[in-house]
C-alpha positions in Angstrom: 0.0 0.0 0.0 1.2 3.5 -0.9 0.3 7.1 -0.5 0.1 10.0 -2.8 0.2 13.5 -1.3 -0.7 16.7 -3.1 0.5 19.6 -1.0 0.2 23.3 -1.3 -2.4 23.6 -4.0 -3.3 27.3 -4.1 -6.7 28.8 -5.0 -8.5 32.1 -4.8 -12.0 31.0 -3.6 -15.2 32.4 -2.3 -15.4 30.7 1.1 -16.3 32.6 4.2 -19.2 33.9 6.3 -18.7 37.6 5.6 -20.2 39.3 2.6 -16.8 40.7 1.4 -15.4 37.1 1.5 -18.2 35.9 -0.7 -17.7 38.9 -3.0 -14.0 39.2 -3.3 -12.7 35.8 -2.1 -9.7 34.7 -0.1 -6.5 32.8 -0.7 -6.5 29.2 0.2 -4.1 26.3 0.3 -5.3 22.6 0.0 -3.5 19.4 0.9 -4.8 16.0 0.0 -3.4 12.6 0.9 -4.7 9.3 -0.5 -3.7 5.8 0.4 -4.4 2.7 -1.7 -3.2 -0.7 -2.6 -3.2 0.6 -6.2 -0.3 2.9 -5.3 2.5 0.3 -5.4 5.1 1.3 -8.0 5.0 -2.3 -9.4 4.3 -1.0 -12.9 5.0 2.1 -14.8 1.4 2.5 -16.1 -0.8 5.3 -15.1 -3.8 3.0 -15.3 -2.3 0.9 -12.4 -2.2 3.7 -9.8 -4.2 6.7 -8.6 -4.0 9.6 -11.1 -3.2 12.7 -9.0 -4.0 15.0 -11.9 -7.6 13.8 -11.6 -7.6 14.4 -7.8 -6.3 18.0 -8.5 -9.2 18.5 -10.9 -11.7 17.5 -8.2 -10.1 19.9 -5.8 -10.0 22.7 -8.3 -13.7 22.2 -9.1 -14.7 22.2 -5.4 -12.6 25.3 -4.7 -14.5 27.1 -7.6 -17.7 26.7 -5.6 -19.0 29.1 -2.9 -19.2 27.9 0.7 -19.5 29.6 4.1 -17.3 27.1 6.0 -14.0 25.6 5.0 -14.9 22.4 6.8 -18.0 22.0 4.5 -15.8 22.5 1.4 -13.5 19.8 3.0 -16.4 17.4 3.4 -17.4 17.9 -0.2 -13.8 17.0 -1.2 -13.9 13.9 1.0 -17.2 12.7 -0.6 -16.1 13.4 -4.2 -12.6 11.9 -4.0 -13.6 8.8 -2.1 -16.5 8.3 -4.6 -14.2 8.5 -7.6 -11.1 6.6 -6.6 -10.3 3.2 -5.1 -8.7 4.3 -1.9 -8.5 3.1 1.7 -7.6 6.4 3.4 -8.1 10.1 2.6 -6.9 13.2 4.4 -8.0 16.7 3.3 -6.8 20.0 4.8 -8.1 23.4 3.7 -6.2 26.4 4.9 -7.5 30.0 4.6 -4.5 32.3 4.4 -4.6 35.6 6.4 -8.2 35.1 7.6 -10.1 38.3 8.4 -10.2 37.9 12.2 -9.5 41.5 13.3 -5.9 40.7 14.2 -2.8 39.2 12.6 -3.3 35.5 11.9 -1.3 33.7 9.3 -3.8 31.0 8.6 -6.7 28.8 9.8 -7.2 25.2 8.7 -9.8 22.5 8.8 -8.6 18.9 8.5 -10.9 15.9 7.8 -10.1 12.2 7.4 -11.9 9.2 6.0 -10.9 5.6 6.5 -12.4 2.7 4.4 -14.9 0.8 6.5 -15.7 3.8 8.7 -18.7 6.0 8.2 
């Protein structure tokens, strides 16, 4: 069993509870880790592994949507990725960079995990 990790995917997205966040957007960073028996390195064929380009496309599409909460966007990612790929484990982290909290904060993140066999 192996893992593929996509780290530091950057997006300008309209996620937030404030009107100006919905209107102007914020900068986000997304990390995704998938684990599967298909990720083995035993062959050199893309068909025999998890195509991380397709995972990136799922993330990009979700980050183009509007949400109020980063954890809800993260749940959407969990559901879409686990529904499209043969995986045993999935980790998603969405980070809002410089959130508007009235003080200096570098980032705030929501992390979600899914394990095969767990609801």
